[in-house]
BALUM-840449 format. One line per 8 residues: number of its first residue (from 1); their letters; for each residue x, y, z of N, C-alpha, C. Coordinates in steps of 0.2 Angstrom, whole numbers. Each point is the difference from the previous one (the first is absolute). Layout:
N
NUM> A> X/Y/Z/X/Y/Z/X/Y/Z  ...
//
This chain:
313
1> MTGFVTDE> -95/-39/18/1/7/4/8/2/-1  1/7/-1/8/1/-3/-2/6/8  8/-3/3/4/4/3/2/7/-1  0/6/4/3/6/-4/3/2/6  7/2/0/3/2/7/3/8/-4  -2/4/5/4/6/1/0/5/7  2/4/-1/0/3/6/3/8/1  -6/4/4/3/7/0/9/2/1
9> RYLAHDTG> 2/-5/6/6/0/1/5/-1/-5  -2/-1/-6/5/-3/-3/2/8/-6  -5/4/3/0/7/-3/7/5/3  4/-3/5/3/4/6/7/-3/-4  0/-3/-3/7/-1/-5/1/5/-4  5/6/3/0/6/-4/7/0/-4  -2/1/-7/6/-1/-4/2/7/-5  -2/5/4/2/6/-2/-4/4/-7
17> TGHPERPE> -1/6/0/-2/3/-5/2/-3/-7  -5/0/-5/1/-2/-8/3/-8/1  2/-4/6/1/-6/-2/-5/-6/-1  0/-1/-5/-5/-5/-5/-4/-5/4  4/-3/6/-3/-5/3/-4/5/7  -7/2/-2/-2/4/5/-6/-2/4  -2/2/5/-6/-2/4/-8/0/-4  2/4/-4/-7/3/-6/-2/-8/-3
25> RLQAIWQE> 5/-3/-2/0/-5/-4/-6/-6/3  0/0/7/-4/-5/2/-6/5/2  0/6/0/-5/5/3/-6/-1/-7  4/-2/-7/-4/1/-5/-4/-6/-2  4/-6/1/-2/-7/1/-7/0/4  1/4/8/-5/-1/4/-8/4/-5  2/4/-3/-5/6/-2/-3/-3/-6  4/-5/-5/-1/-3/-5/-5/-6/2
33> LQQRSLWS> 2/-4/5/-6/-7/2/-6/4/3  0/5/5/-7/3/2/-4/1/-4  3/5/-6/-3/2/-6/-6/-5/-4  6/-7/0/-4/-5/-3/-2/-4/3  -3/1/6/-4/-2/5/3/-8/-1  8/1/0/6/-9/2/-1/0/8  1/5/5/3/1/4/-5/-4/6  -6/0/0/-4/-2/3/-1/-8/-2
41> RLYHIRPR> 2/-2/-3/1/-7/-3/7/-4/3  4/2/0/7/-2/2/-2/-3/10  4/-5/-2/0/-3/9/9/3/1  -2/7/6/6/2/1/6/-3/6  4/0/0/5/-4/1/5/6/6  -2/1/5/6/6/4/6/-3/0  5/2/-3/7/-2/1/4/1/7  4/-4/0/5/0/7/6/2/-1
49> IATTEELG> 4/3/6/6/0/-2/4/-6/1  4/-1/-6/5/-7/0/4/1/7  3/-7/1/6/0/6/6/0/-3  5/-1/3/7/1/-3/1/-8/-2  -2/-5/4/0/-6/-3/-1/0/-7  -7/1/-3/-4/-1/-6/5/5/-4  1/7/1/3/1/-2/7/-3/-3  4/-2/3/5/-5/2/-1/-6/-5
57> LIHPPEYI> -6/-4/-1/-2/-6/-6/4/3/-5  2/8/-2/3/0/-8/7/6/2  0/4/5/3/6/2/6/-3/6  7/0/-1/3/0/4/1/5/8  0/-3/6/-1/6/5/3/6/0  5/-2/-3/5/8/-1/-4/3/-4  -2/-1/-5/-2/5/-4/-9/0/2  -3/-1/5/-5/2/3/2/6/6
65> RFVQRSVP> 5/-3/3/4/6/5/2/6/-6  2/0/-3/4/4/-6/-8/5/1  -4/-3/-5/-7/4/1/-2/4/6  0/-6/4/-3/5/6/4/7/3  8/-2/0/3/6/2/0/4/-5  -2/1/-7/1/5/-3/-6/6/0  -5/-2/4/-9/3/0/4/7/3  -1/5/-3/0/5/2/-5/2/6
73> RQGIVWLD> 2/7/5/-7/1/5/-2/6/-6  2/2/-4/-3/6/-3/1/0/-9  -2/3/-5/2/0/-5/2/-6/-3  4/-1/-7/0/-5/-3/9/-2/-2  1/-6/2/6/-3/-3/-2/-4/-6  5/-3/-4/0/-5/-5/5/-5/1  -5/-5/-1/6/-8/-1/2/-1/-7  -3/2/-4/3/1/-7/0/9/-2
81> PDTALSPH> 1/-1/-9/-1/9/-1/-8/-2/-1  -5/-5/-1/-7/-1/1/-3/0/5  2/-2/4/-5/-5/6/1/6/8  -4/1/0/-1/8/8/-2/-6/5  0/1/4/1/0/7/-1/6/5  -9/-1/3/0/6/5/-2/-3/5  -4/4/5/0/-3/8/-5/-6/0  -5/0/-5/-3/-7/0/-1/-3/-3
89> SYEAACLA> 5/-1/-6/2/-4/-4/2/-8/2  3/-1/5/2/-5/2/-6/-5/2  -5/4/4/-8/-4/2/-5/-1/-6  3/5/-6/-7/-1/-7/5/-6/-2  6/0/0/4/-8/-6/-4/-6/5  2/1/7/-1/-6/2/-8/-1/1  -5/5/0/-6/-1/-3/-3/-4/-5  5/4/-5/-1/-4/-7/2/-6/0
97> VGGVLEAV> 3/-2/1/3/-8/1/-6/-4/5  0/3/7/-7/-3/2/-6/-2/-2  -1/6/-6/-7/0/-2/-1/-6/-5  6/0/-4/0/-6/-5/0/-6/3  3/0/8/0/-7/3/-8/-2/3  -2/5/2/-8/-1/1/-5/-1/-6  4/1/-6/-5/-2/-6/2/-6/-2  5/-3/2/4/-6/-1/-6/-5/4
105> DAVLSERC> 0/1/8/-3/-1/3/-8/-2/-2  -1/6/0/-8/-1/-4/-3/-5/-4  6/1/-8/-2/-4/-3/1/-6/0  5/-3/4/2/-7/2/-5/-4/3  -2/2/5/-5/1/5/-8/-2/-3  -1/4/-5/-5/0/-5/-6/5/4  3/5/4/-3/6/1/-4/3/-5  5/0/-6/-2/4/-6/4/-3/-5
113> HNAFCAIR> -2/1/-5/1/-4/-7/7/2/-3  -1/5/0/8/4/-3/1/6/2  4/7/0/0/4/2/6/5/-5  0/7/2/2/2/-1/3/7/6  6/1/-2/5/4/6/1/6/-3  -5/5/4/2/8/-4/5/3/7  6/0/-1/7/0/4/5/5/-2  1/3/4/8/4/-1/5/0/6
121> PPGHHAER> 5/1/1/5/-2/-8/0/-6/-2  2/0/-8/0/-6/-3/6/-3/1  2/-7/-3/5/-5/2/5/-1/-4  -4/-2/-7/3/-4/-3/7/-1/-3  4/8/1/6/1/-2/6/-1/8  -3/-1/6/3/-3/4/3/-5/0  7/1/0/3/-4/0/1/-4/9  4/-5/1/-2/-5/7/5/9/4
129> NLAMGFCI> 5/0/-2/3/7/6/1/6/-4  -4/2/-5/0/6/-2/-7/4/-1  -1/5/2/-6/3/-4/2/5/-6  -6/-1/-5/3/3/-6/-8/1/-3  1/6/-5/-7/1/-3/-6/0/3  0/5/4/-7/2/4/-2/-8/6  4/-5/-2/0/-6/6/3/0/5  -2/-2/6/3/-1/7/3/-7/1
137> FNNVAIAA> -9/-4/-1/0/-6/4/-3/-4/-8  3/-7/0/-5/-3/-7/-6/-2/3  -5/2/-1/-6/-3/2/-3/-6/-3  1/0/-7/-1/-6/-3/3/-5/1  6/0/3/6/-5/0/-3/-4/6  0/5/5/-2/-3/7/-6/-3/1  -7/3/-3/-3/-4/-1/-2/-8/-4  5/0/-4/2/-7/-3/2/-3/4
145> RYAQSRHD> 6/0/4/4/-4/5/-5/-1/6  -4/7/1/-5/-1/7/-6/-7/-2  -1/1/-6/-5/-3/-4/3/-9/3  6/-1/-2/2/-7/-1/2/-2/6  3/4/8/1/-2/6/-5/-1/4  -6/5/-2/-3/0/5/-7/-3/-4  -2/-2/-5/-6/-3/-3/0/-8/-5  10/0/1/2/-6/-4/-1/0/-7
153> INRVLILD> -1/6/-4/-3/1/-7/9/-3/-4  -1/-4/-3/6/-3/-3/2/5/-6  -5/2/-3/4/3/-8/-5/7/-1  3/6/0/-2/5/1/3/3/-8  -5/4/-3/3/3/-6/-2/8/1  4/4/-2/0/7/1/3/2/-7  -7/4/-2/-2/3/-6/2/8/1  4/3/-4/2/5/2/-3/5/-6
161> WDVHHGNG> -3/4/-3/1/4/-4/-2/7/2  3/3/4/3/5/2/5/3/-9  1/4/-1/4/4/-6/6/0/2  3/-1/7/6/-1/1/3/-7/1  5/-3/-2/1/-5/3/1/-2/8  -2/-4/2/-1/0/8/9/-7/2  4/6/0/5/-4/1/1/-1/6  0/1/5/-3/-3/9/1/-7/-1
169> TQHIFEED> -8/1/-2/-5/-6/-1/5/-7/-5  2/3/-5/3/-6/-2/5/-3/2  7/5/2/4/0/4/0/-6/6  -7/1/5/-1/-4/4/1/-7/-1  -5/0/-6/-2/-7/0/4/-4/-6  5/3/-4/2/-2/-5/3/-6/1  1/-5/6/4/-6/1/-6/-3/3  -5/1/0/-5/-3/4/-9/-4/-6
177> PTVYYISL> 1/-6/-1/-5/-3/-5/-6/1/4  -2/2/5/-6/-2/2/-5/7/-1  5/6/-1/-5/5/-1/4/4/-7  -6/1/-5/1/0/-7/-2/9/1  6/1/-4/0/9/-1/-3/1/-8  -3/3/0/-3/4/-7/1/6/0  4/3/-6/-1/5/1/0/6/-8  -7/3/-1/0/4/-7/1/7/0
185> HQYPLYPG> 5/3/-3/2/6/3/3/2/-8  2/8/1/3/4/-5/5/0/0  4/-2/-7/8/0/3/2/2/-5  7/5/-2/3/1/5/-5/6/6  1/-1/5/-3/5/7/5/-1/6  -2/4/4/0/-1/7/-2/-7/2  3/-5/4/8/2/2/6/-3/-4  -3/-3/-6/5/-2/-4/2/-8/-1
193> TGRAEERG> -3/-3/6/-1/-7/-1/-6/-3/-4  -1/-7/-1/-5/-3/-1/1/-3/-10  4/0/-1/1/-2/-9/-1/-8/2  -4/-1/-4/-2/-7/-3/4/-6/2  7/2/0/5/-6/1/1/1/8  -4/2/3/0/-1/7/-5/-5/3  0/-6/2/-2/-5/-1/-2/-4/7  6/3/6/1/-4/5/4/-2/0
201> RGAGEGFT> 5/-3/7/5/-4/0/1/-4/4  4/-5/0/-2/-6/4/-4/-3/0  -2/-5/4/-7/-3/2/-6/5/-3  0/7/-1/-5/3/-3/-1/2/-5  7/-3/-6/0/1/-5/-6/-3/-4  -3/6/-3/-5/-1/-5/-9/0/6  3/4/5/-7/1/3/-1/10/1  5/2/-5/-3/8/-1/-1/2/-8
209> LNVPLPPG> -5/2/0/-1/3/-6/0/7/-2  4/2/-4/-1/8/-2/-2/1/-6  -5/3/-2/-2/4/-7/2/6/0  6/1/-3/2/8/-1/-5/2/-5  -3/5/-2/-5/5/-4/5/4/-2  -1/2/-7/4/8/-1/-6/5/1  3/7/2/-2/6/1/-5/1/-6  -8/2/2/-3/0/-5/-8/-5/-1
217> SGDEEYCH> 3/-5/5/-4/-7/-1/-8/0/5  -3/0/-5/-7/1/3/-5/-9/1  -4/2/-1/-7/-4/1/2/-8/-3  2/0/-8/0/-4/-2/6/-5/1  5/3/2/7/-3/1/-1/-4/8  -3/5/4/-1/-5/5/-4/-4/3  -6/-2/-5/-5/-5/-1/4/-5/-4  4/2/-4/3/-5/-5/6/-4/5
225> AFQTQVAP> 4/3/3/6/-2/7/-3/-4/5  -7/2/1/-5/-4/6/-1/-7/-3  -4/-1/-6/-1/-4/-5/5/-5/-1  5/2/-4/6/-5/-2/7/0/7  -1/4/3/4/-1/6/2/-2/6  -7/3/3/-3/-1/7/-3/-5/1  -7/-1/-4/-2/-5/1/2/-8/1  7/-1/-5/2/-6/0/4/-1/6
233> AVARFQPK> 3/5/2/5/-2/6/-5/2/6  -6/2/1/-5/-2/5/-2/-9/0  -1/-1/-6/-3/-6/-1/5/-4/3  7/-1/-2/5/-3/2/1/-2/9  -2/6/2/2/2/7/-5/-2/3  -6/0/-1/-7/0/3/1/1/9  0/9/-1/1/1/7/-4/-2/5  -1/2/6/-5/-1/6/-2/8/2
241> LFLISAGF> 3/4/-1/-1/6/1/2/5/-4  -3/6/-3/3/4/-5/-1/7/4  7/4/1/1/6/2/1/4/-8  -4/6/2/-1/4/-6/5/8/3  5/-1/-3/6/7/0/-5/6/-2  -6/3/-1/-4/4/-3/2/7/-2  4/0/-3/2/8/-2/-5/2/-7  0/9/0/-5/1/-5/3/6/-3
249> DAHRDDPL> 10/-2/1/2/5/-3/1/-1/-9  -2/-3/-1/1/-5/-7/-6/5/-4  -7/3/3/-4/3/-4/4/6/-4  -4/2/-6/1/4/-5/0/7/4  -5/0/5/3/8/4/5/1/4  4/-5/1/4/-1/8/6/6/-2  2/3/5/5/4/-3/8/-3/1  1/-6/3/7/-2/0/3/-6/-5
257> ASQRLTEE> -4/-1/-4/1/-4/-5/-2/1/-7  0/-5/-3/-3/2/-9/-4/-5/-3  -4/-5/5/-4/-6/-4/-6/5/2  -7/-5/-6/-3/2/-2/-8/-4/1  1/-2/8/-7/-4/0/-4/5/2  -6/-5/1/-9/5/1/-1/-5/7  -3/3/2/-4/-1/8/-3/-9/-2  -2/1/-8/-3/-6/-1/2/-7/1
265> TFRWMCQQ> 6/2/-1/7/-4/-4/2/-3/8  0/4/3/0/-2/10/-4/-3/0  -6/-1/1/-8/-4/1/4/-6/-4  1/-1/-7/1/-6/-3/5/-5/3  6/3/2/7/-2/3/-4/-2/8  -4/2/2/-1/-1/7/-5/-7/-2  -6/2/-3/-4/-7/-2/4/-5/-3  5/-1/-2/3/-5/-3/4/-4/6
273> TLQWAHQY> 2/5/3/3/-2/7/-4/-6/4  -8/5/1/-3/-3/3/-3/-7/-3  -1/-1/-5/0/-7/-4/4/-5/3  8/4/0/4/-8/0/0/-1/9  -1/6/3/-1/-1/9/-6/-5/0  -6/0/-3/-5/-4/-1/0/-5/-1  5/-3/-6/1/-5/-2/6/-4/5  5/5/3/6/-5/1/1/2/9
281> AHGRCIAV> -5/3/1/2/3/7/-5/0/4  -8/-2/0/-5/2/3/-3/8/0  3/3/-7/-4/7/3/4/3/4  7/-1/1/5/3/7/3/5/-5  0/5/0/4/7/-2/-3/6/4  7/3/1/1/6/4/3/5/-6  -2/5/0/5/6/-3/2/6/4  6/3/-1/2/4/5/5/4/-5
289> LEGGYALA> -4/8/3/2/7/-3/7/-1/-1  2/1/-6/7/4/-1/1/5/-3  1/2/-7/2/8/-2/-8/0/-2  -1/6/-6/-6/4/-1/1/7/3  1/6/-5/1/4/2/-5/8/-3  -2/-2/-4/-5/5/-3/-8/-2/3  -1/3/5/-7/-1/3/-5/-3/-2  -1/5/-5/-8/-4/-2/2/-7/-4
297> ALAHSVAA> 4/-1/-5/1/-5/-3/3/-5/6  1/-1/5/1/-3/6/-5/-3/3  -4/6/1/-8/-3/5/-5/-4/-6  1/2/-6/-3/-2/-5/1/-9/-2  7/0/2/3/-7/-2/-1/-4/5  1/4/8/-3/-4/4/-7/-2/3  -2/4/-3/-10/-1/0/-1/-6/-5  4/0/-5/-2/-5/-5/1/-8/2
305> CLEELLSA> 8/0/2/2/-6/3/-4/-3/6  -3/5/4/-4/-2/6/-8/-2/-4  -2/2/-4/-6/-3/-4/1/-5/-2  6/-3/-2/2/-7/-3/-1/-4/8  4/1/4/1/-2/5/-5/-2/4  -6/5/2/-6/-1/1/-4/-5/-2  1/0/-8/-5/-6/-5/3/-5/0  7/-3/3/3/-5/-3/-5/-6/4
313> P> 3/-6/-4/-5/-6/1/2/-4/8
//
């Protein structure tokens, strides 16, 4: 059974007119899943508000208090040039984290085999003490540390195929050999990090793999990178839990980047990841929504991945 986390309360995170990370992203996904008759096949997991202690697995108390104090009574304030905060944004951000943690609990307690979290705001650009790139809290990073502390999972692999490099996730774990961070991303592109030479530091050296791909890369280039770089890294690490930072903005229709993927390549990457999860992690795999800003392309790509999650061994 495949778990699915989403909630109408995520729509209350108001980013303003014209912002690409908008509530309609989730609504497009919901509509597509219902049209394909996938909605009723999913094990629906209700998210909860993450506690400050859970946020504190990654983010320091002074940063959490800063976000709380920054919430406006009305209108929108900006934590950085791209990251909006409106009256319900803090609740939505805590709900995004809590939704992923509920998915971790469900998968690791075997209530479901794998899961997809259709949440917002996204998270992989959020540093320990800095919001950026639409992201307030680092959902996947908190989930990785939660799985380790709550469920005694000693090796977590985070696979990030968002078109933008997940600078926050990399920096959080770059000295940690228990969390392997792998990113395939367009380079050069925002935020400017993610060179192949960035491999981690100290005890974590060799536990970061960046696969920067030039603008215009498509299905063939991504599949080749999976087979020649990602697969050997997974085999060496043999993780006990897979977390996917599932951004769909490398799609050929996306307005924020220049890659040329189709939804069938997202399906294939999900399928490959699930095969590795079956081989090394008893099938335990949780995908967490990051980017993807062309509504139809996003919805079709998420649906393709959910079809693979539902049919996983």
